[in-house]
C-alpha positions, 0 to 999 in steps of 0.5 A: 506516480502522485501526479498520475491520473487516477484511471491509470493507477490501478495497472501501475498499483497491481504491478508494484505489488508483484514487484515488491514480493521479489527479494531484490525490490524489498531490498531496495525499498526497505533500505531506502526507509520505504518512502514508498509507503507514504506514496502507496497510501496517498495514492490508494486513499487519495479523495475522491475515495476509490475502493479498488485503489485502496485494496489494491494499496492494501495488497501492496502493504500486504505483500511487503510482509512477505520479505524481511527487508520490507517488513522492517518498514512496515513494523516501524510505522506500524501505527499508521499501516493498521489506521489504513487497514482499519479505515478500509474494513470500517468504511467499506464493511460497516454497512453489513453489521 
C-alpha cells in the first residue's frame, strides 16, 4: 500500500475502513500490535496533503473504536491518534474561525 499511487488509495482506504468494523479483522489488526495504524496515518498524511485521503484515514481510525480488539491499539497510541485529529481539523478548519 505504501508504494501505491495516490489516485488508487481512496477506494482502498474506503474499503479498509469498512473491513476494520468486522470483528475478525479487528482482532487480526489489534493482535498484531496495529502496524496498520502507522501505515494508515502515513498514507493519509503524506505530502502533498490530500484532504480526502486525510479524512478517509481519520474515518478508518474512528471505525477502529467500534470493536474492542482494535480499540486497544488506539488507546496505546492515543497521543499520535489525537495529533492526527487535531492536525486535520486545525489545518482544514482554521480558515473558518
